N, C-alpha and C positions, 0 to 999 in steps of 0.2 A: 275319607280324608287321606290326602296323599302324604306319605312319610318322605321328607326331603333329606334325611341323614344318610350319609354314605360311609361305609367302612373300607379303609385303605388296607387291603391285605398284602400289598407289595412294599410295605415300609422298609427302608434301608438303614445303614449306620450313619450316625452324625459325624461331623469332622472331629469333635473332641474324642469320641469313642475310637475313631480310627487312629488318632495320635497316641492315645493311651495304649492301644493294642500294639502299635508299632514300637513304642518305647519298651514294653514288656518283652517283645520278641528280640529287640536289639540287646537288651540286658542279658537275656538268657543265652543269646548267641555269643556275646562277648565272654561270658563266664565259661561256656563250653570251650571256646577257642583258647582262652587262657589256660584252662585245664589241660588241653591237648599240648599246648606249648610247654608247660611244666613237665608233662610226661615225657615229651621228646627230649627236653634238657636232661632229665634224670637218666633216660636211656643212653644219651650221648656220654654222660659222665661215667656210667657203668662201663660202656664200651671203651672209653679212654683208659680207665683204670685197668681193664683187662689187657690193653696193649702195654701199659706200664709194667704189669705183672709179667707178661711174656718177655719183655726186654730184660727184666731182672733175672728170670729163669735162664735166659740165654747167657747172661754174664756169669751166673753161677755154674752153668754147664761148661763154659770155657775154662773156668778156674778149676773145676773138678778133673778136667783132662790134662792139667798142667802137672809137671813134676813139682814136688813140694818146694824145692829151692827157687822155682820160678814164680811161686805165688807171692806176688808183691807188686808194687807200682813203679813205673818209670820215674826215676829221681826221688823215690820214696824210701822209707825204712819200715819193713824190709824191702830191698830192691827186687824188682821183678819185671814182668812183661806187660802187666795191665796198665792202661792209661788212667791217670787220676781224673781226667775230665774228657768226656766224649759228647759229640752231638750226633743224634740218630734221628732220621726222618722216617716216620711211619704214618701211613694213611693221611698224607698231607699235613701232618703235625710235626712240630720240632720238639724233640725231647733232649734234655740235658741229663747226662748220666755221670754222677760223681762216684768214684770207687775209692774207698778208704780201706787200707789193709794195715793192720798193726799187729806186732807180736804181742801175745797174750800170756801173762804170768799167772798160771793156775795156782791158787793157794794150797792145793793138795800136798805139794812137796816143798812148801815154803815159798817165800817171795823174795825179790831182789833186795828189799829194804826191811825185811822182817826177821823173825827168829823162829825156826832155823832159816838161815840165809840160803836162798836158791842161787847157786853159782851158774846155773843154766836157766835163766828166767824165761827164755823164749820157748815156752812149752807148746804152744800152738799159735795159730794165726786167726785173728778176728777180722772177718770181711763184712763191710757195710757198703751197700749200694743205695744211693739216694737218687731218685728219678724225679725230674721236674719238667712240666710241660709249659714252656713260656708262651706258646701260642694258643693255649687253651683257655677255658673259662677261668676268670680270676678266683672263683670259689674253689677251684681244684688245688688242694695243697700238695706239696711234695710227699712222695711215698718212700719209706725207708725199709730195706730188707737186710737182715743180718744173719750170718752163719759163722761157724767155726770150722777151721781146717786143721787136722792133727797130723803130725808126721808118722810114718810107719816105723822108723827106727828109734832106738833108745837115744835119749838126749846125752850130749857130752858137755863138758865144761865150756862156757862161753868165752869167746875171744873178744867180745865187745863189752860195752858199758851201758849205762842207763842215763837218760837225760830227762830231768823233771823240771817243768816250767810252772811256776806259780804266779797268778795274777790277782792283784788286790786293787781296791779303790782307795781314795784319799783317806777314808775312815778305817782302813785295814780290813775291810770285808772282802770276801772272795768275789771275783767277777766271773759269772758264768757266761758261756757262749762267746767268750772273747776270741777274736781271730788271731791265730798264731801262725806265722810264716817262719820256717826254719830252712836256711840255705847253707850248703857247704860245697864249695866248688873245688876244694882241695882233695876230695875223695874221688875215686873211680869205681863205679859211676858216681856222678855228682848227686847231691841231695837238694830237693826243692819241695818242701812239704807245706801244705795249707790245711790246718785243722783248727778245732775249737776246744776251749777248756770245758771241763765237766762242771757238775753242780758245786764242787768244792773249789772251783777256780784253778784247776790243775790240768795239765796235759803231760802224760808220761810216755816217753818213747823208750820202749824196752829193746835191748840188743842193738844199741846205736854204735856204729863203727867208731873206733878210737880216732881222735883228731886233736891236734894241739892248736888251740885258738882258731878253730876252723868253722864252728857253728855260729852263724849270724842269725839272730832271732829278732823278729819284729812283732810287736803285740799291739792290737788296736781293737776297736769295735765301733759299729755305726753310732755316731753322735759322741764318741769318746776321744780322748787324746791318744797319742801314740808313744810307746816306749820301746827302746831297741838297744841292741849291743852294737859296738863299733870296732873296726879292726885296729889293732895297735899299729901306730905309725901311719895312720890314714891321713889324707890331705885335710888340713884345717882342724884336725883333732888328733894329734899324734899320741896323746896319753889319755885315752878315754877312762872315765870312772867306771864304766860297765863294758869291759872288753868282750870280744867274741869268746864263746864258751869252749873249754877243753873237755873232752870225754876220754877217760882212762879205762883200760881193761878191767872188768869186774868191779868198777867203782860207780857211785852215783854222783852225777854232776847236777847240782840243783841251782836254779837261778830264779829270782823274783822280779816281777815288774809291777809298776803302779800306774794305772790309768783311771780316768774318771770322766764324767760328762764335761764337755767343753762349754765355754761361756762366751758372752759377747760384751765388748766394751764399746759404748756409744760415746764418741768423743765429739765435743763441740768447742769451738774457739771463739771467744768474744773479748772485748775490752771491758774496762771497769764500768762503762755505761751500758753494757749489754749489747753493744753494736757488734755485728759479726766481723770476725777477723778471717779474711778469705785466704785459702791456700797456705795455711801455716805449716811450716816444716818442723818436724821434731823426730827424735829417736825414742823408741820404747824398748826397754831392756828387762828381761826376766831375771829371776834370782837363782834359778836352778842351773847347776853346772853339769855338763856332760863330759868335761875334760879339764885337766889341770896342766900347768907348765907348758904352754900358757893357759890361763883360764878360758874355757870355751863355754859359752852360755847356750842353753837349749833354745831360747827365744831372744832374737835381737833383730830389730827391724827399723829402717829409716822410712818414714812415711809422711803424709801431709793430709790436712783436711781439704775439702773441695771448695768451690766458690760460694757455697752456703755455710761454710765454716763447720762442716759435719764430716765425720768419718766413723764408719761402723767396722770394728775389728771383730771378726767372727772366728770360731774354732780356737778360742784362747784357752790354754790350759790353766788350771788353778795354780797360782803362784803369786809372788809379790813383784810388781812391775815398777820400774823407775822411768820418769819422763824427763827428757833433756831437749831443750829447744835448740834447733839448728838453723832457724830462719835468719835471713840477712836483713830483714826490716824490723821485726818485732822480737821482744824478749818475753819470757814467761815471768809474770809478777805474782803468780799464785795458781793453785789448782783447787778444785773441789770434787772429790776428796783430795787429800794431800798427795804430793808427788810420789810418795811410796804407796802404791795402790795395791791392796790385797784383794785378790779375786778368788772366790769360792767356786767349787764345781757347780755347773748347771745354773749359773747366775747371769743376770742381765744388768750390768753395771754402767751407770752414767759417769762420765769424766768431763768436767768443764775446765778448760785451760783459759786462764785470764791473761791477756797480753797487754803490752804497752810498747810504743815506739822506742827503738833503741836510743839511749842517751848516755853515752860513755859506758864505763864499767858499772855493772849492777850487782848488788848483793840482795838475795832473797833470804829473809829470816823467818823461820818457822818456830812457833812457840807451842810446846806440847805440855800436857799434864803428865807428871811422872807416873801416876798410878794407872791411868786409863790410856795414855798415849794419844788422847784426842786433842784437837786444837783448842787453844784458849782465847776467849774473847776479852776485849778491854785490857789487854796487857800493854804496858808502856815500854816501848823498845827504843833505846837511845844508842845512837852510833856516833862515836868520836874518833878522830884520826888526824892525819897530817894537815898542816896549814890551818889549825884551829877548827877543823871540820867538826860540827856537832849538829845532830838532827834527831828529833824524837817523833815517832809514829805510834799510833794505837791500833792494835789488832781489833777489828770490829766483827769478827765472826767466831763462832765456836759451837758450843753445844748446850742444850738444856738437859739437866740431869736430876735424878732423885735416887738416893741410896738408902733412905730410911723413912719409915712411916709410923714410928712407935707412938707419936703423940696423937694419932687418931684422926677422925673425920671432922667435917664442918668448916673447912677453910675454903673460901671461894678463890681468892687470889693467892698465888704461890709466893708467900712472903716467909713462912716458916717451912724450911726444907724437910721437916719431919712430919708434916701433916698432909692430908688429902681431902678431896671434896666429899665423896660418899662411897658406900659399898652396899652389898646386899646382906652384910653380916656373916657371909660364909668365908671371908678371907681373914686369916689370922695374921695380924701385924705386930704382935707383941712377944709371943712365946719363943720365937726363934729370932733373936735380936738382929736387926739390920736386914731381915728377909721377910718376904711374903709367902705364905703357904696356905693351904686349905684348912679350915677349921676342923676340929675333931668332935664327934658326937658319939658318946658311949664307946670310945676307943677306936672308932673308924673315922677316916677322913670323909667329909661330905663329897658328893660327886662333882660339884662345880660351884663357882662363885665369881663375882666380878668386883672391881674397884675402879673408881673414877678419880683422876688426879684433879688437883686445883688448877686454876688457869695460869698458864705461863704467858708472860707478856714479853715479846721480843723487842718492843720499843719502836718498831716501824714495820712496814710491809716487808715480808720475807719470803724467801724460797726455802721450803722445807725439803731436806734431802733424804735422810735415812733415819730409821728407828733401830736402835741396838739395845740388847739386854744381856745380862749375865745371870746365871750361866747360859751358854748357848745350847746345851743339850740337857735333857731331863731323863729320869729313870724310865727304862723301856716299858715298865709295867703301867705307867700313867697314860700311854698311848701316844700316837704320832703328833696329835694336835692338842697337847695338854696345856700349852701356853699360846695365847692368841691376843692380838691387840686390834683396836680400832682407834681412829684419830678424828677429831673434830677441830675445825678452825673457823674463824670469822673475824670481822672488823668491828663488831658492835659489842663483843663480850657478853652476848645474850643468846645467840642462836647456835645451839649445839647439835649438829647432825653428825653422828659417829658413823664413819664409813671405813671400808677396807681398801686394799690396793687397787681394786678394779673400779673404785668410785661409787660402789653401792653398799647399802647396809648389810647385805648378805655375805660379804667377804671379810676376811681377816688377814692381818699381817701375822705370818706363822714362822718366819725365819729371821733370825737376828741379822742386822746389816741390810735389811730389805729397803728398797727404794720406796719413798713416800709418794703417793699419787700426786701428779702436778696440779690437780684441781685445787689443792690447798695453797698454791703459790699466789702471792699477793695479799695474804692475810697477815694479821698481827698477833692474834691470840690463838692459843692452841691448848687442847687437853688430850690426854690419852685415856683409854679405858682398857684395863687389863682383865682378861678372862682366864681363869685356871680351871682345869678339870682333870679327872683321873678315871681310868677304867678299872683299877684295882684299889679298893678303899684302904688297903694297908700301905699305900704309897701316895705321895703328894709331889707335884711339881714345886719348884722353889724359884723365886726371883730375888736377886740381891741388888741389881743396879739396872736403871733404865736411862737411856740417853737418846736425845733427838738432835741431830745436827741440822744446821740451817745456815743460809747466807742472807744477808741483806742486799737484795738486788744482785750485783755481780762483784761484790768485794770478796776476795778469797778468805776462807776461814783460818784464823790463827796465823796469818801471814802478813808481813809488810815487806816493801821493796824500797831499797835505797839506790839511787842512780847518780851518774856523773861523778863517780869516785876516782881518786887518783891511786897510783900504785903505792903500796905501803901497808903498815900495820894499823889496824883499827881495833877498838874495844866496843863490844856489844854488851849493854846492860839491860836487864829486863826486870820490871817491877809490876806486881799485880796485888791488889788487896786480897789478903788471906793467904798469900804465897810468900815464900822466902825469895828475897832478891838474888839474882844470879848475874854473873858477868863472864865474858869469854873473849879472848884475844884471837883475832883472825888476820890473815895476811892476804891482801887483795893483789892477785897476780893475773887472773884471767878476766876476760870480758864479762863473764857471767859466773856467779858462784852461789852456793846455797849453804846456809848454816842452820842447824837445828839446836834450839835451846830447850832444855827440859827443866821445868821448875816444879818445886814441891810445895804442898800446902803448909 
């Protein structure tokens, strides 16, 4: 019988096997290549750091060969021959070399501001060389080298003084790494120093040459405002509140500056029907003075919105700003917030200017609550004057508020101002009258708790603007985020989805006067949910007042506008349920004027 089976001893690889093998080979090759690339990068960084070290050694070698009196920087204190800034090219790389030389007051024999007092505080010189490679890998950070240079001879009494610069923020805390520029062109050689404050927000210039009103100092920092001194008799500001600094022999001249993070004002201009007002002209004036006789303001600008009725003002310093319309076609009939706009550091503040076509002389009346300063809704404002003029208007904007919770939970609609909807029973609304705090258990405060308000009814679809609470700061022991809020709005009074400023349930309102997310605009009903927490159970945050400002469409809060007025004397009377009636005499002389009426409960 013949066997017809054959055995194929020349069998090869299938297509799938070939592809798998190729993929494995490629993966291994890529990994090996990436490894070599990283090794080459590391070797390159080591090589560049070696170059930077060699440059620093060269600078120090130059300094070691100088006479002690020449150890200093051009236009610096101490004055010398070294340049404050140099550009050096090595190995096709560009290196920036910053040399800082300062007189150093050794505490061994006392200090210039201590006991005993050192009348020759320039004991030695501190040399710092900072090298940066701007054309190198972004992962390469600047390298700093430091040494001290001591004189050979005994010290003698100084014929110079000391200049101490202190820099604080708006809260009175020191600002570290603030940029300080000190210029004095009255000295020979002149002085032009750029340096930074230390961890205590201070820069001390020991052995500064005497000079009468000669040191002009400018202080700033990336993302921060600027503060500076000004020359007496200077153009536009002849009598500065902070004149250039005088340094006296063997005396300490100390000056303080205040800077903080800048803010943005987002301006929009519309009419009462929310239709854009294009290219509206106005002035914005800050409250901070840099000079007197005449008053010179730090911020004063004439500007306008664009054809979309929008203007973004950036790099705005914390201050209170006033708005004044200068447009030839439209008047201001209100703003939201009010014309007196308080800006905090590092804030993003919306400002809506409501306009109307010019119609003779106009009077804007603003009605505020005496205790809170907030605008009041539903106040009856009556203006009477010449030729039997009489007109009444109602302010239809204002704020929702709650200042007590002592009658407890269970209230759905906000009809009783002393009740709320619910809580997790970790909030104490009774033991500290008029305030909310965390509950105590066995002498310690609980770690956290929440409380939900009753439903506030604005009466119509509304634009919710800001949430504010008092106090604005809490004990430091409770932690940075010990007071937080979420907000829920709707038009059915049933669907309550609490969200924070980014429109999600995971975020919280953590700063008083914070803008409310625009997703709530167009709703009628609103609730807030308060969250309290503490990191230290011996301390609790505390809340005494909660306010939510809003507008109904584009009607300005707490403001009414009277137009087509004649010259002469008018009487303003304001009435509001629950408040004392108030009246005030005004004299109409300008085309546009504003009066504020403060009423008390």
